[in-house]
N, C-alpha and C positions, 0 to 999 in steps of 0.2 A: 504493500500500500504506500509505503514511504517512497519507494522507487517510482511508483506511478505519479505521485504528487510532484516529484522532482522533474520527471519528463514533461508533465503538464506545464510546470513553471518555465522550463526551457523553451518549449514550443510556443507558449504564450508570449514570452519575451521576443522570440523571433517574429511571430505574427504581428506583434505591436510595432516592431521595428519596420517590418514590411509595409504596414499600414501608413506609418509616418512617411516613408519614402514615397509611396504612391500618392498620398495627399499633397506632399511637397511639390512634386512635378506636375500633378494634374491640376491643382488649384492655385498654387503660389507662382510657379514658373512654367506654365504650359507653353508660352511663346518661345521659350528656349528650345523646345522640341522642334518648332517650326524653323527656328534659326539654324539648327543643325541639319535638318532634313533638306533645306534648300541648297546647301553648299556641297551637294554630291549628285552624281548622276549614275545610279546603279542600273546596269543593263543586264537583262536576262538573256545572255548570249554566251556561246562557247568561247568566243574570242575574248570577251571581258573576263571570263573565268580563267582562261589561259594566261591572260595578261597579269591577273592577280597572283597566280602561282609562280610567276617568273621572278619574284623578288622575295627576300626574307620577310616573313610576317604577312605575306600577301593573303594567305587563307584566312587569317584572323581579320584582316581588313575586309575581305569579301563577306565573311559572316556578319561583321559589324555593319557594313553598308546595307546588307539585306535587311537587317533588323532596324536600322535607322530610317529606312524608307517607310516603316510602319508609323513613324512619328507624325505622319500626315494626319493620323488620328491621335489626339491628345491622350485619350484613354489607353489606346494600345501602346503608345510610346511610354507612358508612365508605368504600364504593366511590364514592359520590357526592362526598364531600369529597375523596377522592384524585384523582378526575378533575378537579375544579375547581382544585385546587392545581397539578396538572401543566399544565393549560391556562394558568393564569396565568404559570407559569414559561416555558413554551414560547412563548407570545405575547410575553412580555417579551424573550426572546432574539431572536425574529424581528424585533421592533421595534428592538432594538439594531442588528442587521445592516442593517435598512432605513435607519435614520437615519445610520449611518456611511457608507453608500453615497450618501445625499443630500448629506452634508456634504463628504466628501473622496474618495468613490469607492472606499474600502477597507473591508474587513470585519475586525472585531476578534475573530477566532475564539478568541484566547488568553484572552479575558475571559468565556468561557462561564459559569464559576461565579458571576459577578456577577448573572446573570439569575435566580438563586434568591433574591436579597434581597427583592423584593416578596412572594414566597410565604412566606418565613420570617417576615417582619414581620406578614403577615396571620395566620399561625399563632399568633404571640404575641398579636395583637389579639383573636383568637377565644377567648382565655382569659377574656374578659369575656362571660359568658353572655347578656348583653343585646344583643350584636351579632347581627343577624338575617342569615339566609342571603341575603336580597335584596341586602344590601350586596355579597356575593361575586358574585352574578349580575350586578349592575350593573357591578362592576369588570371582569368578563370581557367584557361587551358593549361597554364603553367602550374596552377594550384592542383588541378586534376592530375598532372604528371607527377607532382610531388606526393600526392596521395597514393599513387600507384607504385611508389618506390618499393621494390621487393626486399625480402629479408635474407634470402639465400645468396651466398657469395657469387656463384656463377651467374645468377639472374641479375645481380647488381652490376657485374662487369658488362653484361650484354646491354643492360639499361643505359649505362654510362656511355658506351661506345656508339650505340645505335640511336637511342632516344634523344640524346643531346643535340646532334646535328639535325635530326628530323624535326624536333621541336623548334629549333632555331628557325628552320625554313617555314614552319607553320605559324609560329607566334612571334618571331623576331627576337630582338636582343633581350627580351624579358627572360630568355633562357638563362641568363646570368643569375637570376633569382633562384632557379632550380639548381644551378651549379653551386651556389652558396649553401643552399639547403643540404645538398648531398655531401658537400665538404664537411658541414657540421655533423651530419650523421656519421661519417667516417671518424671524425675526431672523438665523438662520444661513444662509439660502439666498437671500433677497431682496437686491436691490441698492439702495444709496443710502438716502435717507430713507424709501423705501417700506417698508423692513423694520419700522421703528418704528410707522408708521401702521397697517400691516396687523395687527401684533401687538396694538395697542391696540384696533382695530376688532373683532377676533375675540373678545377678552375682553369688550368692551362688549356685543357681540351675545349672548353666552352669558348675561351678567347680565340683559340686557333680556328675554330669553326667560323667565327665572325671574320677573322683575317682572311681565311681562304675564300670566303664568299665575295670579297672585294675583287677577286680575279674574274668573277662571272657577272657581277652586276656593277654598273657604272655609278656608284655613289661614293662620296667621300667617307673615309673611315669613321670620322666623328658622327656622321649620320647613321652609319650602320650600327655603331655602339649605342647611340641614343634611341634608335628605333625609327624606321622610315615613316611609319604611318600612325604614330602615337600622338603627335602634336602638330597643329595646323601651322604654327610659325616655325621657320627653319633655323633661325639664328640662335635662339636660346630656349631652354626648357626649365621650368621651375624645379627647385630642389625636391619638392614633395613627390615628383614623379619617380625619383630614385628612392625616396624614403619608404613609400608604400610597399613596393616589392621587397625591399630589404626587411621591413617589419614582418611581412608574410613569411619570410624565410627563417627569421630568428625567433619569432614569437613562440612557437611550440617549445623551443629549448628553454626560453626564459620561464615559461609556465612550469616546465618540469622541475625547475630548481627553486620554485617559490616555497615558502615554509611548509615543511613536511607534516606539520601537525594537522594540516587540513586534508592530507591525502586520503582519498577513498571515503571521506566523510562529507555530509551535507550540512554545512554551517550556514544557517540562514542569515546570521548577522554579517558574515563575510561576503556572502552572495549579494546581499542588499547594498553593502558598502560599495562593492564593485559596480553594481548596476547604477547607483547614484553617480559614481565617478564618471562612468562612460557616458551616461545621459548628460551630465553637466558639461563634459568635454564637447559633446555634440552641440548643445545649446549655446555654448560660448564661442565656438569656432565657426560653425556652419553659417550663421547669419552674416558674420563679417567677411566670409569668403565670397559672398554674392553681392557685389557692389551695386547698390540700389540704382544709381544714376546710369550705369552701363546697361543694366538689365531693363531699365525703363526705356532706353532707346530700342532695345530688341523688341519690346512690346509694341512700341509705335510702328516699327518696321513691319511687324506681323500684321498689325491692324491695317496698314496701308496695303500690304500685299493682298489681304482678303477683303479690301474695300469696305471696311467697317467704319464708315465716316462718323456715324452717330457715336460709336464707342470711343473714337478718338476725341471727339469734342467733350464727351462726358468725362473722360480721363483728364483732359486739359482743364476742365472746370474744377475738378476736385483738387488738382495740383498743377498750378500754372507751369508750363514747360519753359525752360530757360537755356536749353542746349540747342545748338544749331539744327540737329536732325529732328528733335522733337518739335521745335518751332516750325520747321518746314512741313512736317507731317500735319500739324494743327492747321496751318494756313491752307494746305492742300485740301484738308477735310472741309474747311470753311468755304473754299472756292467750289468744291464739288457739290456742296449744299446750297450754293448761291448766296452765302452769308458773309463773304470776305469783306465786302464794302460796308457792312453794318457792324461787324463784330471784330474786325482785325485788331483794334486797340483794346479789346477786352482782355487780350493776352499780351505777354511780354514780347517785344519785338526788338530786333537788333540790326535793322537795315534790310536792304533788298535781298541779301543773301538768305534771309528767312523765307523768301518766296522761291527764288531760283538759285540754289547754291552753286558755287563755282566747282569746276572739276578738281577732284582731290586725289585721284588714283587710289582710292580705298574701296574695297569690295562692298562694304555696307553703305557708305555714304553715296557712292556712285549709283547704286541700285535705287536708292530713294530719289536721287536727282533724275534718274531715268524714268521713274514712275510719274514725276511731275511733268516732265517734257512729253511723255506719252499722252497724258490726258489733255495737255495743252494743244496737241496736234503736231508737235515737233517729232514726228515719227523717226526721222533719220538720226536726230540727236539722241533720242531714246535708244535707238539701236546701237549707236556708237558707245554710249555709256554702259549699255548691257555688256558689250564685248569687252570694254575696259575693265568693268568690275570682275568679270570672269578671269581675265588675264592677270588681274591683281590678286587673285586668291593665292595666299602664301604657299599652300601645299600643292599648287599646280593641278588641282582637280577641276572637274567641270561642275557647273551648277545647273540643276534641273529647272530652277526658276528662270535663269537666264536663257536656257535653251528654249523654253516655252515662249519667252518674250521675243526671241529672235525669230521664231516661227511666225509669231503674230505680225511683227513689223515687216517681214518680207512678204507675208500674205497681203497686207494692206498696200504695200508698194507695188504689188503685182509681180514680184520676183518668185514665181511659183516653184521653180526648180530648187532654189535655195531653201524656200519654206519646206518643201518636200523632204529635203535632207534632214532638217531638224525634226520634222514630224516622224520620220523613220526611226530616229533615235528614241523619241518619246514612246513610240509604239513598242519598244523593247523594255519599257518600264512596267511596273505593276499597277500603279495608281494613276498614271497619266496616259495610259494606253487608250482608254475610252475617249478622252478628250482629243487625243491625236487623231483617232479614227473619225470622229465627228468633224474635226477641223479639216481633215484631208478631203472631205466631200466638197469643201468650198474652193479647192484649188481649181483655177481656171473658170469658175462659175461667177462671172461678174454680177449677175442678177442677185444671187444669194449673198454675195459679199456686200453689195450695196444695201441689201435689206437687213443686214446684221446690225443690231442696235449699237455695237461698239465699233466694229471694223468699218461699217458703212459710214458712220458719223465721222470717224477719223479720216476716211478717204475724202470726205467733203471739206474738212477744215484744214487738212495738212497743207504745208507749203510744198509744192511740187516743182518749184523753180530753184535752180542752184543759187546758193548764197554762202558767204563766208560767215560761219557762226563766231560771234565775238562776245566774250563774257562781259565786255565793257558796254555792250549795246543790247542787253537783253530786253530792255523796254522797247526798243525799236523793232525787235523781232516779234514781240507780242503785238506791236502795232501792225506789223505785216499780217499776222494771223487774223487780227480783227478786220483789217481791210479786205482780206480774202473772203471772210465770211462773218458778217455782222452778228450772226446768231451764236458765235463762239463766245459765250458769256465768261468762260474761264479766262480767256485771253483779255477780255475787257477788264475784268477784275484785277488781273496781274498788271496790265498796262497802266492803270491808274494808281495802283498801290505801290508800284516800284518807286516812282519819284517821291511819293509821300514818305515812304519808309527811309528813303535817302535824305529826306529833309529838303528837297528841292521843290519849293512851292510854285516857282515860275514854270518849271518843266511840267509839273502837274497840270497847271492851267492850260498849257498848250495842248496837252493830250485830252483834257476834259472838253475843250472846244471841239476837237475832232470827233470825239465820241458823241457829244450832244447833237451834232449835225446829222448823225445817222440813227441813233437810238435814244430812247428816254431812259437814262440810267443815272439816278442820283440817290444812292443810299446814304446813310447817316454820315459816314466818314467823308464822302465826296462833298456833301453839303457843308460840313464843318470846314473842310479845306477851302471851299469856295468863299465862305464867309470870312475866313481868316485872311485869304488873299486880298479881298476887297478892303478889309479893315486896314491892312498894311499900307495900302495906297490911298487911304482916306476917301474911298469912293463908296457910294451907296450900292448895296446889292440889288441887282435887277429884280423886280417883283416877280414872284412865282418860282424863282430859282432855288431859294432856300426857305425852309419852313420857318414859321414864326417861333416855334419852340427852340430851334437851333439858334436863331438870332438872340433870343432871350438868354439862352445858356452861355453864348459867347459874351454877352454884356456882363453876366455874372462872373465869368472867368476873368475878364479884364479887370473888374473891380477887385477881385481877390488878388490877382497877380500884381496889381499896383501896390498892394500891401507888402510885397517882397516876394522874390522867386522861391524863397524857402518857407513860405507860409503854409502851415499844416492844412489850412482850408483848401489848398489846391488838390489835396488827395481826392476830394469829391469829384474832381474832373479828370482823374487819371485815365479814364477810358476814352478820352477825347483826342482828336488830332492836335488840338491846341496844347494840351499837356505834353504830348509826345514831342512836338516841335520846339517847345520852349524849355523843356526839362534838361538840365545839365547832364543827367544820367543817361538819357536816351537820345540826345541830339547827335546827329550823324555828322 
């Protein structure tokens, strides 16, 4: 009965841990799953499989990418991560039991909570979004290999000679963790001087396998030792990526030599103390590992990708965005809802780059800029930014999100052969295959394309004449879009807001005159800017151009401003054009 209660406690602890992992990824950070899924292009083809097997750790990467494509469903993605974390904890525990029996023939049941340490530290490590899931898969594969370590001498020799190079090719340089584990087994179980010799030999054999692989694959040695597919950035890797595997290798031996008074006994006080300690470690380290502002940008990017404009505005209303990417996403959502001219100054602004950001050669920033240009009607610019963002991926992989956008832009431009090339790639994926097949039916069918709610509209408003894109003249490009099609309200909104956000009221008035000659568009921000421009020149505002309420508000602003630019009463006008143009903190 006592043993049954002990097992219930252990499984209860594991299930509670799994529930915490699932809720963390499903409810707190689901958009991170979208972030990871979009930066790979897993193809269900023999060629892709062969390519993966051609490099050390390729099979682990292949398995990881197959699983990461499931991240398109947040529930499935959170479940994948939950299973992986529970596997690491459970294998770590069985490894502790096995090593303890190797060393002294006893099992340290009382130290069950210590088996959560590798999984907790991995959880902390994954706060770095550049850690790829291939790292987790490799960790699981190597832990399984350690668990399979035989007890007989002949089997150990075969395991060392055969399994180490095979595991290296399957899981990559994580095999060094297995070599350290085996070396420790030899040190604590072999007799006499043999223990030291065997330990050194196994470590040398693992290192030799990595060195020999450099003759067959064209990667620098430092990347082969660090792991080709563990980390998205190539220059540096966090120390924690080395520490987690090392802990997995040495933890079983540490537990074996913990106070012997607890061996074979179920000490509730000691178990409770460990549980509290591990839980405290998790609560103190995990929140700090996930930098709020960085992950906030990922959420905005996901919402833009999925066209959740209302969700973007709701998020911005709860916490005003103040980073370039989040400001751009908010302004895009306002424009897509037709509210930019009314609500632009309800949120923090930092110049016209909050509307159309400059090219940065960064894979996330350029994707967002591409989305803005796409909806504006700058299809070619969107295509260029998509290509640039994929080429800027540090791990030199392909992006399924970019490939989909390239298929769309080429379809809109009538480059059907090129679009077909990208659609053929997407047809080899699991979750984009149906979309690719449906889109393929549009190729060459001008009538269906023109009737499409997105592609047909973009064909009508896109600029189809050659011009030189200049980041210094983005307002003029928006002007060309408006002159091409006066129904392009997003271009109108951007055309008028660019000079306002740059603090150039004269340029704004020139553009407003052009716009007013073609359409009737005077939202709140435009009326406030017109009233401000006439006030600066001491001229009366033409009747009917600006509402009486705006004129009264301007008079109130002027009275308060005359009390001093730092007057606290000005805060009541902080959502106005006047406050933005006169404030020292926002003036451009």
